[in-house]
Backbone as JSON Lines, residues from 0, in Angstrom:
{"i":0,"aa":"M","n":[41.73,20.62,42.15],"ca":[42.44,20.04,42.05],"c":[41.67,19.1,42.97]}
{"i":1,"aa":"I","n":[41.17,19.1,44.23],"ca":[40.33,18.48,45.38],"c":[38.87,17.81,44.88]}
{"i":2,"aa":"P","n":[38.48,18.38,44.31],"ca":[37.21,17.98,43.91],"c":[37.55,16.73,43.08]}
{"i":3,"aa":"V","n":[38.49,17.33,41.85],"ca":[38.85,16.1,41.18],"c":[39.3,14.48,42.04]}
{"i":4,"aa":"M","n":[40.23,14.9,43.03],"ca":[40.93,13.88,43.97],"c":[40.03,13.41,44.52]}
{"i":5,"aa":"S","n":[38.75,13.75,44.95],"ca":[38.01,13.54,45.94],"c":[37.07,11.94,46.14]}
{"i":6,"aa":"P","n":[37.45,10.58,46.65],"ca":[37.21,9.54,45.85],"c":[35.38,9.58,45.95]}
{"i":7,"aa":"G","n":[34.99,9.03,44.46],"ca":[33.84,8.78,44.21],"c":[33.75,7.78,43.32]}
{"i":8,"aa":"L","n":[32.45,7.52,42.23],"ca":[32.17,7.22,41.17],"c":[33.46,7.2,40.55]}
{"i":9,"aa":"D","n":[33.59,7.42,40.07],"ca":[34.46,8.0,39.27],"c":[36.02,7.22,39.4]}
{"i":10,"aa":"T","n":[36.27,7.05,41.25],"ca":[36.82,6.71,41.23],"c":[36.77,5.25,41.44]}
{"i":11,"aa":"V","n":[35.92,4.42,41.97],"ca":[35.85,3.27,41.87],"c":[35.42,2.79,40.61]}
{"i":12,"aa":"M","n":[35.15,3.24,39.46],"ca":[34.93,2.5,38.73],"c":[35.8,2.77,37.85]}
{"i":13,"aa":"V","n":[37.16,3.53,38.16],"ca":[38.47,3.39,37.24],"c":[39.32,2.42,37.58]}
{"i":14,"aa":"I","n":[39.73,2.03,39.51],"ca":[40.12,0.99,40.14],"c":[39.82,0.12,39.47]}
{"i":15,"aa":"R","n":[38.54,0.08,39.76],"ca":[37.79,-1.45,39.09],"c":[38.44,-2.06,37.78]}
{"i":16,"aa":"L","n":[37.8,-0.92,36.92],"ca":[38.29,-1.62,35.25],"c":[39.4,-2.35,36.06]}
{"i":17,"aa":"A","n":[40.74,-0.85,35.53],"ca":[42.39,-1.31,35.59],"c":[42.43,-2.44,36.76]}
{"i":18,"aa":"T","n":[42.03,-2.97,38.11],"ca":[42.42,-4.09,38.33],"c":[41.68,-5.74,37.61]}
{"i":19,"aa":"M","n":[40.21,-5.17,37.65],"ca":[39.4,-6.3,36.96],"c":[39.59,-6.84,34.95]}
{"i":20,"aa":"E","n":[39.61,-5.1,34.83],"ca":[39.58,-5.79,33.56],"c":[41.03,-5.63,32.96]}
{"i":21,"aa":"S","n":[41.6,-4.46,32.08],"ca":[42.94,-3.77,31.76],"c":[42.92,-2.36,31.92]}
{"i":22,"aa":"W","n":[44.43,-2.22,31.82],"ca":[44.45,-0.42,31.95],"c":[43.74,-0.14,30.66]}
{"i":23,"aa":"R","n":[43.64,-0.75,29.88],"ca":[43.76,-0.11,28.34],"c":[41.43,0.33,28.65]}
{"i":24,"aa":"S","n":[40.74,-1.02,29.3],"ca":[39.59,-0.92,29.77],"c":[39.47,0.89,30.9]}
{"i":25,"aa":"A","n":[40.22,0.78,31.38],"ca":[40.23,1.7,32.67],"c":[40.1,3.36,31.61]}
{"i":26,"aa":"L","n":[41.62,2.97,30.59],"ca":[41.72,4.43,30.2],"c":[40.33,4.45,29.73]}
{"i":27,"aa":"G","n":[39.84,3.47,28.62],"ca":[38.68,4.47,27.71],"c":[36.96,4.51,29.05]}
{"i":28,"aa":"A","n":[37.49,4.53,30.4],"ca":[36.4,4.86,31.32],"c":[36.6,6.28,31.19]}
{"i":29,"aa":"V","n":[38.29,7.09,31.69],"ca":[38.29,8.12,32.53],"c":[38.31,9.15,30.55]}
{"i":30,"aa":"L","n":[38.58,8.45,29.68],"ca":[38.56,9.22,28.31],"c":[36.6,10.0,28.64]}
{"i":31,"aa":"G","n":[36.0,8.21,28.81],"ca":[34.18,8.58,28.55],"c":[34.3,9.7,29.9]}
{"i":32,"aa":"I","n":[34.76,10.16,30.78],"ca":[34.62,10.42,32.23],"c":[34.93,12.05,31.25]}
{"i":33,"aa":"C","n":[35.93,12.09,31.35],"ca":[36.54,13.71,30.68],"c":[36.09,13.8,29.52]}
{"i":34,"aa":"T","n":[35.22,12.97,28.79],"ca":[34.74,13.92,27.89],"c":[33.15,13.95,27.68]}
{"i":35,"aa":"T","n":[32.7,13.85,28.93],"ca":[31.66,14.25,29.34],"c":[31.69,15.65,30.57]}
{"i":36,"aa":"M","n":[32.45,15.38,30.84],"ca":[33.39,17.14,31.95],"c":[33.05,17.54,30.9]}
{"i":37,"aa":"A","n":[33.65,17.77,29.69],"ca":[33.97,18.67,28.77],"c":[32.68,19.52,28.01]}
{"i":38,"aa":"L","n":[31.89,18.35,28.09],"ca":[30.5,18.56,27.64],"c":[29.5,19.16,28.68]}
{"i":39,"aa":"W","n":[29.84,19.1,29.67],"ca":[28.89,19.32,30.87],"c":[29.52,21.3,31.16]}
{"i":40,"aa":"G","n":[30.86,20.9,30.6],"ca":[31.58,22.45,30.68],"c":[31.08,23.43,29.79]}
{"i":41,"aa":"L","n":[30.93,22.63,28.64],"ca":[30.7,23.39,26.97],"c":[28.51,23.68,27.3]}
{"i":42,"aa":"A","n":[27.93,22.98,28.18],"ca":[26.62,23.36,28.67],"c":[26.61,24.61,29.19]}
{"i":43,"aa":"A","n":[27.71,24.43,30.26],"ca":[27.53,25.61,31.32],"c":[27.95,26.97,31.0]}
{"i":44,"aa":"A","n":[29.14,26.82,29.79],"ca":[29.62,28.49,29.01],"c":[28.71,28.45,28.49]}
{"i":45,"aa":"L","n":[27.65,28.08,27.86],"ca":[26.29,27.9,27.11],"c":[25.02,28.47,27.73]}
{"i":46,"aa":"G","n":[24.99,27.99,28.93],"ca":[23.49,28.35,30.0],"c":[23.05,26.83,29.78]}
{"i":47,"aa":"L","n":[22.73,26.33,29.08],"ca":[21.96,24.89,29.33],"c":[22.3,24.61,31.21]}
{"i":48,"aa":"S","n":[23.23,24.6,31.94],"ca":[23.48,23.44,33.27],"c":[22.59,24.75,34.08]}
{"i":49,"aa":"A","n":[22.36,25.94,33.53],"ca":[21.32,26.62,34.77],"c":[20.25,26.56,34.16]}
{"i":50,"aa":"L","n":[19.53,26.24,33.23],"ca":[18.38,25.85,32.62],"c":[17.88,24.41,33.11]}
{"i":51,"aa":"L","n":[18.87,23.51,33.43],"ca":[18.82,22.35,34.03],"c":[17.99,22.94,35.41]}
{"i":52,"aa":"A","n":[18.96,23.43,36.24],"ca":[18.82,23.43,37.67],"c":[17.7,24.14,37.63]}
{"i":53,"aa":"A","n":[17.06,25.39,36.74],"ca":[15.84,26.06,36.7],"c":[14.62,25.23,36.78]}
{"i":54,"aa":"S","n":[14.85,24.01,36.18],"ca":[13.76,23.31,35.23],"c":[13.39,22.22,36.31]}
{"i":55,"aa":"P","n":[12.91,22.09,38.2],"ca":[13.18,20.51,38.51],"c":[12.68,19.07,37.72]}
{"i":56,"aa":"K","n":[11.87,19.41,37.11],"ca":[11.31,18.1,36.52],"c":[11.97,17.31,35.54]}
{"i":57,"aa":"A","n":[12.99,18.24,34.84],"ca":[13.91,18.0,33.89],"c":[15.5,17.42,35.25]}
{"i":58,"aa":"L","n":[15.95,18.0,36.03],"ca":[16.37,17.47,36.62],"c":[16.02,16.28,37.34]}
{"i":59,"aa":"L","n":[14.97,16.04,37.38],"ca":[14.37,14.74,38.26],"c":[14.52,13.68,37.6]}
{"i":60,"aa":"V","n":[14.41,13.85,35.96],"ca":[14.47,12.74,34.6],"c":[15.89,12.44,34.85]}
{"i":61,"aa":"V","n":[16.52,13.0,34.78],"ca":[18.17,13.21,34.86],"c":[18.62,12.35,36.02]}
{"i":62,"aa":"K","n":[17.79,12.53,37.32],"ca":[18.81,11.76,38.65],"c":[18.12,10.66,38.65]}
{"i":63,"aa":"W","n":[16.47,10.18,38.22],"ca":[16.38,9.12,38.47],"c":[16.73,8.06,37.01]}
{"i":64,"aa":"V","n":[17.01,8.49,35.93],"ca":[17.83,7.54,35.36],"c":[19.32,7.45,35.3]}
{"i":65,"aa":"G","n":[19.4,8.17,35.78],"ca":[20.91,8.03,36.31],"c":[21.34,7.12,37.58]}
{"i":66,"aa":"A","n":[20.17,7.57,38.4],"ca":[19.89,5.94,39.28],"c":[20.0,5.16,38.79]}
{"i":67,"aa":"L","n":[19.04,4.75,38.13],"ca":[18.57,3.14,38.06],"c":[19.39,2.52,36.6]}
{"i":68,"aa":"Y","n":[20.4,3.5,35.75],"ca":[21.67,3.62,35.43],"c":[22.23,2.39,36.48]}
{"i":69,"aa":"L","n":[23.07,3.19,37.07],"ca":[24.08,2.99,38.16],"c":[23.68,1.48,39.31]}
{"i":70,"aa":"A","n":[22.11,1.63,39.22],"ca":[21.66,0.29,40.26],"c":[21.81,-1.06,39.04]}
{"i":71,"aa":"W","n":[21.19,-0.86,38.02],"ca":[21.47,-1.5,36.83],"c":[22.94,-2.14,36.82]}
{"i":72,"aa":"L","n":[23.99,-1.31,37.09],"ca":[25.38,-1.73,36.95],"c":[25.69,-2.85,38.36]}
{"i":73,"aa":"G","n":[25.17,-2.45,39.54],"ca":[25.58,-2.57,40.31],"c":[24.8,-3.83,40.91]}
{"i":74,"aa":"I","n":[23.84,-4.13,40.45],"ca":[22.85,-5.2,40.17],"c":[23.92,-6.46,39.62]}
{"i":75,"aa":"K","n":[24.53,-5.92,38.74],"ca":[24.68,-6.78,37.55],"c":[26.23,-7.4,38.17]}
{"i":76,"aa":"L","n":[26.69,-6.35,38.85],"ca":[27.78,-7.21,39.62],"c":[27.53,-8.19,40.9]}
{"i":77,"aa":"V","n":[26.86,-7.25,41.54],"ca":[26.16,-7.95,42.64],"c":[25.98,-9.55,42.24]}
{"i":78,"aa":"L","n":[25.05,-9.87,41.78],"ca":[24.32,-10.95,41.66],"c":[25.23,-11.92,40.13]}
{"i":79,"aa":"H","n":[26.39,-11.0,39.25],"ca":[26.65,-12.12,38.45],"c":[28.39,-11.59,38.14]}
{"i":80,"aa":"P","n":[28.9,-11.75,39.12],"ca":[30.22,-11.91,40.17],"c":[30.95,-12.24,38.66]}
{"i":81,"aa":"R","n":[32.37,-12.29,38.71],"ca":[33.35,-13.03,37.62],"c":[34.28,-13.82,38.64]}
{"i":82,"aa":"S","n":[34.73,-15.07,38.22],"ca":[35.64,-15.57,39.27],"c":[37.15,-15.57,38.4]}
{"i":83,"aa":"T","n":[37.3,-15.36,37.1],"ca":[38.91,-14.8,36.76],"c":[38.47,-12.93,36.13]}
{"i":84,"aa":"M","n":[39.96,-13.11,35.63],"ca":[39.95,-11.07,35.27],"c":[40.25,-11.72,33.81]}
{"i":85,"aa":"G","n":[40.0,-11.11,33.41],"ca":[40.57,-10.36,31.95],"c":[39.15,-10.05,30.5]}
{"i":86,"aa":"L","n":[39.34,-10.25,29.54],"ca":[38.2,-9.66,28.9],"c":[37.3,-10.71,28.43]}
{"i":87,"aa":"Q","n":[37.97,-11.68,28.22],"ca":[37.14,-12.94,27.66],"c":[35.73,-13.17,29.02]}
{"i":88,"aa":"G","n":[36.62,-12.92,30.35],"ca":[35.04,-13.0,31.37],"c":[35.1,-14.86,31.98]}
{"i":89,"aa":"D","n":[34.3,-15.41,32.29],"ca":[34.23,-16.65,33.29],"c":[34.01,-17.78,32.24]}
{"i":90,"aa":"A","n":[35.25,-19.2,32.44],"ca":[34.29,-19.97,31.32],"c":[33.47,-20.95,32.12]}
{"i":91,"aa":"T","n":[32.21,-21.17,32.02],"ca":[31.42,-21.78,32.31],"c":[31.59,-23.62,32.45]}
{"i":92,"aa":"A","n":[30.52,-24.48,33.19],"ca":[30.74,-25.53,32.9],"c":[30.72,-25.99,31.82]}
{"i":93,"aa":"A","n":[30.27,-25.96,30.82],"ca":[29.84,-26.05,29.14],"c":[31.28,-25.2,28.69]}
{"i":94,"aa":"G","n":[31.81,-24.83,29.06],"ca":[33.32,-24.74,28.3],"c":[33.2,-23.33,27.92]}
{"i":95,"aa":"R","n":[31.49,-22.39,27.42],"ca":[31.47,-21.33,26.93],"c":[32.33,-20.11,27.87]}
{"i":96,"aa":"T","n":[32.71,-18.7,26.89],"ca":[32.95,-17.77,27.46],"c":[32.02,-16.32,27.09]}
{"i":97,"aa":"M","n":[32.41,-15.61,28.02],"ca":[31.6,-14.27,27.9],"c":[31.72,-14.06,26.39]}
{"i":98,"aa":"P","n":[31.24,-12.99,26.09],"ca":[32.4,-12.45,25.33],"c":[32.78,-11.26,25.46]}
{"i":99,"aa":"K","n":[33.63,-10.69,24.53],"ca":[34.73,-9.87,24.52],"c":[34.07,-8.43,24.97]}
{"i":100,"aa":"A","n":[32.82,-7.89,24.04],"ca":[31.41,-6.94,24.2],"c":[31.29,-6.67,25.73]}
{"i":101,"aa":"H","n":[32.04,-7.13,26.8],"ca":[31.58,-7.44,28.26],"c":[31.97,-6.18,28.57]}
{"i":102,"aa":"G","n":[33.62,-5.89,27.72],"ca":[35.11,-5.91,28.33],"c":[36.12,-4.42,27.72]}
{"i":103,"aa":"G","n":[36.7,-4.24,27.65],"ca":[37.13,-3.52,26.49],"c":[37.26,-2.27,26.52]}
{"i":104,"aa":"F","n":[38.14,-1.61,25.37],"ca":[38.34,-0.41,25.75],"c":[36.69,0.81,25.28]}
{"i":105,"aa":"M","n":[36.34,0.83,24.39],"ca":[35.52,1.21,23.96],"c":[33.94,0.75,24.62]}
{"i":106,"aa":"A","n":[33.93,-0.35,25.29],"ca":[32.54,-0.66,26.0],"c":[32.78,0.6,27.53]}
{"i":107,"aa":"S","n":[33.47,0.2,27.84],"ca":[34.17,1.53,28.76],"c":[34.05,2.68,28.78]}
{"i":108,"aa":"Y","n":[34.48,3.08,27.88],"ca":[35.03,4.09,27.82],"c":[32.64,4.87,27.38]}
{"i":109,"aa":"V","n":[32.15,3.95,26.97],"ca":[30.73,3.82,27.03],"c":[30.21,4.34,28.41]}
{"i":110,"aa":"V","n":[30.46,3.07,29.03],"ca":[30.03,3.07,30.77],"c":[30.58,4.69,31.51]}
{"i":111,"aa":"G","n":[31.46,4.79,30.74],"ca":[32.59,6.08,31.79],"c":[31.38,7.39,31.0]}
{"i":112,"aa":"F","n":[31.22,7.42,29.77],"ca":[30.51,9.01,29.27],"c":[29.18,9.11,29.92]}
{"i":113,"aa":"V","n":[28.58,7.61,30.21],"ca":[27.04,7.32,29.69],"c":[27.03,8.02,31.74]}
{"i":114,"aa":"T","n":[27.38,6.84,32.31],"ca":[27.46,7.14,33.79],"c":[27.66,8.67,34.15]}
{"i":115,"aa":"N","n":[28.43,9.25,33.65],"ca":[28.86,10.67,33.81],"c":[28.18,12.2,33.82]}
{"i":116,"aa":"L","n":[26.74,11.2,32.2],"ca":[26.61,12.28,30.93],"c":[24.66,11.68,32.07]}
{"i":117,"aa":"L","n":[24.93,10.9,32.73],"ca":[23.17,10.37,33.76],"c":[23.44,10.95,35.33]}
{"i":118,"aa":"N","n":[24.9,11.77,35.77],"ca":[24.98,11.89,36.88],"c":[24.63,13.69,36.91]}
{"i":119,"aa":"P","n":[23.52,14.18,36.96],"ca":[23.14,15.95,36.7],"c":[24.29,16.09,38.13]}
{"i":120,"aa":"Q","n":[24.42,16.09,39.18],"ca":[25.21,16.62,40.09],"c":[27.03,16.97,39.49]}
{"i":121,"aa":"V","n":[27.39,16.28,38.83],"ca":[28.18,16.4,37.88],"c":[28.45,18.06,36.7]}
{"i":122,"aa":"G","n":[27.26,18.01,36.3],"ca":[26.73,19.29,36.21],"c":[26.62,20.69,36.99]}
{"i":123,"aa":"L","n":[26.18,20.26,37.85],"ca":[25.5,21.63,38.45],"c":[26.83,21.37,39.11]}
{"i":124,"aa":"F","n":[27.75,20.75,39.91],"ca":[28.63,20.98,40.1],"c":[30.1,21.99,39.54]}
{"i":125,"aa":"I","n":[30.2,21.7,38.38],"ca":[31.1,22.26,36.94],"c":[30.28,23.87,37.32]}
{"i":126,"aa":"M","n":[28.51,23.65,37.29],"ca":[27.95,25.2,37.23],"c":[28.25,26.24,38.42]}
{"i":127,"aa":"M","n":[28.32,25.55,39.38],"ca":[28.99,26.6,40.96],"c":[29.8,26.48,41.26]}
{"i":128,"aa":"F","n":[30.53,25.23,40.63],"ca":[32.17,25.36,40.77],"c":[33.31,26.47,40.36]}
{"i":129,"aa":"L","n":[32.91,26.23,38.86],"ca":[33.39,27.34,38.52],"c":[33.7,28.29,37.93]}
{"i":130,"aa":"P","n":[32.15,29.34,38.55],"ca":[31.9,30.96,38.29],"c":[32.72,31.25,39.16]}
{"i":131,"aa":"Q","n":[32.93,30.75,40.3],"ca":[33.64,31.29,41.17],"c":[35.65,31.58,41.29]}
{"i":132,"aa":"F","n":[35.8,31.24,40.09],"ca":[37.21,31.54,39.56],"c":[37.62,32.15,38.41]}
{"i":133,"aa":"I","n":[35.6,32.92,37.48],"ca":[35.85,33.31,36.7],"c":[36.62,34.96,36.98]}
{"i":134,"aa":"P","n":[37.37,35.54,36.72],"ca":[38.13,36.69,37.34],"c":[36.69,38.22,37.01]}
{"i":135,"aa":"S","n":[36.85,38.7,37.49],"ca":[35.53,39.55,37.0],"c":[36.02,40.83,35.88]}
{"i":136,"aa":"G","n":[35.21,40.95,34.93],"ca":[34.99,41.19,34.15],"c":[35.48,40.58,32.65]}
{"i":137,"aa":"A","n":[35.99,39.45,32.96],"ca":[36.07,38.24,31.84],"c":[35.06,37.86,30.8]}
{"i":138,"aa":"P","n":[34.93,37.71,30.22],"ca":[34.17,36.82,29.17],"c":[34.01,35.55,29.92]}
{"i":139,"aa":"V","n":[32.44,35.39,30.16],"ca":[32.08,34.17,30.95],"c":[32.24,32.93,29.97]}
{"i":140,"aa":"T","n":[31.67,33.48,29.11],"ca":[31.86,31.78,28.28],"c":[33.42,31.19,27.46]}
{"i":141,"aa":"L","n":[34.13,32.43,27.6],"ca":[35.77,31.8,27.35],"c":[36.0,31.53,28.39]}
{"i":142,"aa":"A","n":[36.23,31.86,29.63],"ca":[36.56,31.73,31.0],"c":[36.0,30.65,31.14]}
{"i":143,"aa":"T","n":[34.68,30.15,31.6],"ca":[34.06,29.0,31.61],"c":[35.04,27.64,30.79]}
{"i":144,"aa":"L","n":[35.14,28.28,29.89],"ca":[35.69,27.03,28.91],"c":[37.06,26.64,28.96]}
{"i":145,"aa":"A","n":[38.29,28.27,29.09],"ca":[39.23,27.39,28.91],"c":[39.07,26.79,31.03]}
{"i":146,"aa":"L","n":[38.67,27.35,31.83],"ca":[38.67,26.26,33.34],"c":[38.21,24.74,33.19]}
{"i":147,"aa":"T","n":[37.22,25.1,32.05],"ca":[36.97,23.52,32.02],"c":[37.61,22.66,31.39]}
{"i":148,"aa":"A","n":[38.84,23.08,31.11],"ca":[39.78,22.41,30.04],"c":[40.65,22.2,31.34]}
{"i":149,"aa":"V","n":[41.23,23.05,32.06],"ca":[41.85,22.86,32.81],"c":[41.15,21.68,34.15]}
{"i":150,"aa":"L","n":[39.56,21.76,33.78],"ca":[38.95,20.59,34.93],"c":[39.7,18.87,34.37]}
{"i":151,"aa":"V","n":[39.22,18.97,32.76],"ca":[39.11,18.0,32.56],"c":[40.15,17.15,32.5]}
{"i":152,"aa":"F","n":[41.44,17.87,32.18],"ca":[43.34,18.19,32.05],"c":[43.34,16.87,33.85]}
{"i":153,"aa":"N","n":[43.18,17.85,34.8],"ca":[43.46,17.5,35.46],"c":[42.8,16.47,36.12]}
{"i":154,"aa":"A","n":[41.51,16.27,35.78],"ca":[41.04,14.42,35.5],"c":[41.9,13.33,35.42]}
{"i":155,"aa":"G","n":[41.95,13.86,34.2],"ca":[42.54,13.12,32.92],"c":[44.04,11.99,33.49]}
{"i":156,"aa":"W","n":[44.79,13.35,34.56],"ca":[45.59,12.87,34.79],"c":[45.88,12.36,36.24]}
{"i":157,"aa":"W","n":[44.69,12.55,36.9],"ca":[44.51,12.11,37.98],"c":[44.57,10.48,38.0]}
{"i":158,"aa":"N","n":[43.03,10.18,37.04],"ca":[42.97,8.64,36.88],"c":[43.92,8.11,36.27]}
{"i":159,"aa":"V","n":[44.38,8.94,35.56],"ca":[45.95,7.55,34.73],"c":[46.52,7.37,36.16]}
{"i":160,"aa":"L","n":[47.2,8.13,36.5],"ca":[47.58,7.88,37.96],"c":[47.16,6.73,38.69]}
{"i":161,"aa":"L","n":[45.61,6.73,38.87],"ca":[44.84,5.47,39.88],"c":[44.72,4.41,38.86]}
{"i":162,"aa":"I","n":[45.42,4.22,37.44],"ca":[45.39,3.33,37.03],"c":[46.32,2.23,37.25]}
{"i":163,"aa":"G","n":[47.83,3.69,36.77],"ca":[49.14,3.23,37.25],"c":[49.47,2.69,38.46]}
{"i":164,"aa":"A","n":[48.54,3.33,39.7],"ca":[48.77,2.46,41.07],"c":[47.98,1.12,41.01]}
{"i":165,"aa":"S","n":[47.0,0.65,40.39],"ca":[46.2,-0.16,40.76],"c":[46.28,-1.53,39.75]}
{"i":166,"aa":"V","n":[47.28,-1.03,38.97],"ca":[47.68,-2.21,37.85],"c":[48.49,-3.46,38.11]}
{"i":167,"aa":"P","n":[50.0,-2.78,38.92],"ca":[50.86,-3.93,39.64],"c":[49.55,-4.59,40.64]}
{"i":168,"aa":"L","n":[48.74,-4.07,41.22],"ca":[47.82,-5.08,42.19],"c":[47.57,-6.46,40.95]}
{"i":169,"aa":"V","n":[47.31,-5.87,40.23],"ca":[46.69,-7.67,39.3],"c":[46.57,-8.83,39.99]}
{"i":170,"aa":"R","n":[48.05,-8.72,39.96],"ca":[49.0,-10.27,40.32],"c":[49.0,-10.55,41.55]}
{"i":171,"aa":"M","n":[48.16,-9.88,42.33],"ca":[48.0,-10.35,43.66],"c":[46.17,-10.76,43.31]}
{"i":172,"aa":"L","n":[45.47,-10.6,42.84],"ca":[44.25,-10.61,42.55],"c":[43.7,-11.93,41.44]}
{"i":173,"aa":"T","n":[43.96,-12.64,41.86],"ca":[44.23,-14.19,40.47],"c":[42.99,-15.15,41.44]}
{"i":174,"aa":"R","n":[42.44,-15.06,42.59],"ca":[41.53,-16.42,43.3],"c":[40.69,-15.9,42.92]}
{"i":175,"aa":"P","n":[40.12,-16.52,42.54],"ca":[38.56,-16.87,42.24],"c":[37.7,-15.7,43.42]}
{"i":176,"aa":"A","n":[38.47,-16.46,44.89],"ca":[37.0,-16.27,45.58],"c":[37.0,-14.82,46.11]}
{"i":177,"aa":"F","n":[38.26,-14.38,45.58],"ca":[38.36,-12.36,45.92],"c":[37.79,-12.02,44.5]}
{"i":178,"aa":"V","n":[38.02,-12.55,43.43],"ca":[37.52,-11.71,41.89],"c":[35.88,-11.67,42.35]}
{"i":179,"aa":"R","n":[35.45,-12.65,43.11],"ca":[34.17,-12.37,43.35],"c":[33.6,-11.63,44.59]}
{"i":180,"aa":"C","n":[34.56,-11.25,45.09],"ca":[34.7,-10.54,46.32],"c":[34.33,-9.43,46.32]}
{"i":181,"aa":"F","n":[35.28,-9.01,45.28],"ca":[35.45,-7.34,44.4],"c":[34.93,-7.53,43.66]}
{"i":182,"aa":"D","n":[34.01,-7.87,43.0],"ca":[32.91,-7.17,42.35],"c":[31.42,-7.17,42.75]}
{"i":183,"aa":"R","n":[31.67,-7.91,44.03],"ca":[30.38,-7.85,45.31],"c":[30.36,-6.33,45.42]}
{"i":184,"aa":"L","n":[31.58,-6.0,45.84],"ca":[32.19,-5.0,46.52],"c":[31.71,-3.37,45.65]}
{"i":185,"aa":"M","n":[32.42,-3.61,44.39],"ca":[32.11,-3.04,43.31],"c":[30.54,-2.32,43.23]}
{"i":186,"aa":"G","n":[30.05,-3.59,43.1],"ca":[28.27,-4.12,42.62],"c":[27.83,-3.06,43.65]}
{"i":187,"aa":"A","n":[28.11,-3.65,44.9],"ca":[27.26,-2.44,46.59],"c":[27.42,-1.22,46.11]}
{"i":188,"aa":"L","n":[29.1,-1.25,45.97],"ca":[29.51,0.48,45.84],"c":[28.13,1.28,44.63]}
{"i":189,"aa":"F","n":[28.36,0.63,43.89],"ca":[27.54,1.41,42.36],"c":[26.09,1.41,43.17]}
{"i":190,"aa":"L","n":[25.54,0.45,43.64],"ca":[23.62,0.31,44.96],"c":[24.19,1.59,45.25]}
{"i":191,"aa":"F","n":[25.65,2.0,46.32],"ca":[25.28,3.08,47.3],"c":[24.76,4.4,46.64]}
{"i":192,"aa":"F","n":[25.65,4.8,45.2],"ca":[25.95,6.07,44.43],"c":[24.74,6.3,44.21]}
{"i":193,"aa":"A","n":[23.88,4.86,43.21],"ca":[22.89,4.61,43.28],"c":[21.73,5.7,43.75]}
{"i":194,"aa":"V","n":[21.49,5.16,45.0],"ca":[20.89,5.49,46.65],"c":[21.06,6.63,47.2]}
{"i":195,"aa":"K","n":[22.36,7.17,46.21],"ca":[22.54,8.83,47.34],"c":[22.31,9.87,46.22]}
{"i":196,"aa":"L","n":[22.35,9.23,44.84],"ca":[21.9,10.41,43.54],"c":[20.19,10.41,43.63]}
{"i":197,"aa":"S","n":[19.39,8.92,43.74],"ca":[18.19,9.62,43.89],"c":[17.61,10.34,45.09]}
{"i":198,"aa":"L","n":[18.02,10.31,46.21],"ca":[17.45,10.73,47.24],"c":[18.46,11.97,47.63]}
{"i":199,"aa":"S","n":[19.36,12.55,46.65],"ca":[20.3,14.18,46.08],"c":[19.07,15.17,46.31]}
């Protein structure tokens, strides 16, 4: 449970979406995160994560693609922060608004899914962490799948709890200057995680 609750990229993503977009967007990201965790668990049960760990070149490619994706997300937030909250985005001087595709449940699901999928540290963590709790003599595949289900469940309810704690802050975050500052801060954190992943 402690690894799930430890602050990290997922925490930053969920809190930002819950406060800057909507609880639906944050929930979409949570489901994307949990989907990827389930896939990594399935890969671990089938031995695919071990294969990835044993192939330095494949691991390096996944790591750098993930780092570049996080950097892209971070740069967008730093260079193009919004001044208002909501799915519609900011009104420009010409009276136009950013398209709804900028946010929403499915868009956030994709971001949560892709972010975790391109983070090999998640897969390697599941591969190294879960086997420690498999009882001696138990079927490894079934035990790994069962432990993955527990991990996904804990990640799900913990992130939903984060959403519930973050949503009440929305009313406090109405000033344009604060929204821009918050977006840039989140962008900087994404860039930090991109550098951290690339150097790991």
